[in-house]
N, C-alpha and C positions, 0 to 999 in steps of 0.2 A: 526345761525339758531333761529328761534323764536318758541315757543310753543303757540298755539293760542287755546282758549276754544271755542268749538262750541257744539251742541246739540249731532250731530252724525258724528264722525269723517269720516267713511266710505262713508256716504251718501253726505257729504260736498265734499269729494275729488272727488265723481262722478259727482256732480254739476258743479265743476271747471274745471274738464276735459272736459266737454262740451264746456267750454270756452276757451280751450286750455292752462290751467293753471294747471301746476302739483303741488301738495303738497303731504306730506306723511301723511297718516292716521297712529295714533300712537297707535293703539289697540294691535299691537304685543309688545310694550313695557308696556302694563297694563294701557293704557291711551285712552280708546275709545272714550272719550269726547274732544280729542284733536288732532290738526293736526300740523305737522312741516312744517315750512316755510323757504326757503332759497331764497332770492333775491339777483343778483348779479348787476344789473344796475339800476339806477333811474327809468327808463321806465319800467322795470319789476316790482319794487314796486308800481308804480302808477297804472299799470294794475291789480296788485293782490289787491290793495286797492279798486278799483272802483268795481271788481267782489265781493269782500268781502262784501261791503256795499249794493251790489244789492241783494246778496244771503241772507243776514242777516237781510235785511229791514232796 
């Protein structure tokens, strides 16, 4: 797993869900500005990184 800092974990999660990418918003762990990411295959990692770059600008 990777913890990635974002401005708002819940909003980031919703945005990625629209792109069929699931991440866990970490607010329940007291980390509302982080998401948890788990990728299994290289192509999943590539898809996530492309979406991350698009969302984060």
